[in-house]
C-alpha positions, 0 to 999 in steps of 0.5 A: 641336240640329243633326243633327251634334250628335246623331250619334256621332263616329267615332273618328279612325283612327291609322296603324298603327305597323307596316303589316305588321300591318295587318288587311286580311283579313276572316274571317266564320264562323257559330255555332249558337244554343248556341255563340252563347249560350256565347260571349255568356255568357262575354263577359258573365261575364268582362266582355270589352270587345272581342269581336272582339279576344277571338275573334281572340286566342283563335283565334290562341293555339290555332292557334299552340299547335297549330302549335308542338306539330306541329313536329318536334323533334330527338329525335322519331326517337330511342327 
């Protein structure tokens, strides 16, 4: 068996259909032991297949919800 047969094949990268949505900014954060255990328990319990996607979608959902709630509305000043 050759070395090439033993190595896992890399997925072929497909060009993004929308270059504006290409993810090129890496964000790194750390968790304490309890946070990490809770995240891992959730991922295992709900069979999350893509941890990065799950964290990104959860984070962005909360950010967009908060920004939407903070937007002034037409009737905020009327009492």
